[in-house]
C-alpha positions, 0 to 999 in steps of 0.5 A: 231243491235243498233238503234239511235233515232234522231228525232220524228215527228207527221205528220198532214194530209193535208187539204181535198179538196174533197166533201166526207163526213168528218165522216165515220160510224163505221163498226163491225170491227171498234167496235171490234178493240182496240183503240190504236196508232201504231208506224211506222218506215220508213227507206229508202236506199240512195239516200234518198228523202228530209225530207220535201218531205217524210213528204208531201207524208206521210201527203197525205196518209190518204186522198188518202187511201180508208176506211178499210171496208168490201165489201158487193157488190162482 
């Protein structure tokens, strides 16, 4: 199957309005992980949302997702 690249976009996170700290300390897992970027491909079947609504939704993901860290209080 052939894939045609039409456009690439870097989506910046929306400004945070929360009072949570801006810095999250690194965990053992963060220190052991490689420092690299991961490319993602999103594909949607018709009827598609508009490009602007997709960009807005994707820009909000980093701020609403919990940090990836182990849970020690289970």
